[in-house]
N, C-alpha and C positions, 0 to 999 in steps of 0.2 A: 504493500500500500503506500503510495507517495504521501511524503510529508511537506506541507506547505507553511513557509513563514506566514506570521500574521500580515505581514505587508502584502504577500502574494495572495491571502486569501481576500483582503480588502480590495486588491485590484481587479480580481476577478468578480466580486460582488457589484463593483461600480461597472465594470465593463457590462455584465449581463442586465444591470438596471438601465444602462444606457441604451443597449440593444433593444429591451423590452420597450421603452419609452419611445424610441424611433420608430417602432413597429406599431404603436399606438396601443400597447398591451397594458401599460401602467399609467396611472395618473400621474403627471410630472411633480404634483405637491407631495405625492406619496414615495417619490423616488428617494434611496437613500442619498444624504449628503456624501460628497467626497470625503475620503478620510483626511484627517488634519496633516498637515505637513509635519514631517519627523523634525524632533529637536535638533539645532545643530549638533554635530558630532564635535566631541572633545579632541583636540590636537595636542593634549598634554603628554608629555613623554616622561614617565616615571622611572626612576632607577629601579632595578631589580633589587630585591632583599640581598643582604650579606649572607653567606652560609653560616649556620648556626651549629655549634658543636655541644650545646649543653651547658656552657658557661653562664655567668652573671649578666651577660648582656641580653637576656630574653626579653625584656621590655622593649629595647631598641628593635630586635627582630620582630617581635610582634606588631610594633608600629608599622616597620618596614613593609611587612607582608599587609596589614590592613591599607595601607595607602596604596599599594601596588594593585590589590584587588579592586579596591574602590573605583581606582582609576582606570581600570580594565575590565570592568564588570560585564562587558558583553562577550568576553572570553570565558568567564566563569558562571556557566549558565545553571549547572547544579552543583550540589555540595560536593560530590566526588571530584568536582573538577578542581575545587579549592583545597581538599584533602592531597591530591596528587602533586599539586603545585608546592604547597608546603612540605610534603615528605621529600621532594626533591632538591629542597634547600636544608635537610637536616644530615649534616656531613660531619664524620669524626666524633669521637668522645661518646657521651651518652647518648647525645641526640641520634646518633646513627644507629647506636644498639637500639634505641626506643623505635626508630624509623624501620629497620630490619623486624623487629618484633612484630610491628604492626602490619607489615607486607606478608609476613610468614603465617599470620593469623588470618 
């Protein structure tokens, strides 16, 4: 089964309504309004988080991850995306051990 984005679905609904309106099959007042223009995309380039080894800099790492995910939210659609992203930055020390255990389970 094909999956369509919300924008593709709205484009199809609008095209169908327009075709029906032109064919005289729908009252123009009842035709759906065209979808609103998408908000302007952000062109912010965020630095990726530093690798985390389990040291005392946890709060710094947490903040870097939060800011990166917030600035790139379109890339993190489901929680699993966020989890995999964070796991990829847990390198060395206790953090790597924790990540390995998480992946193995």
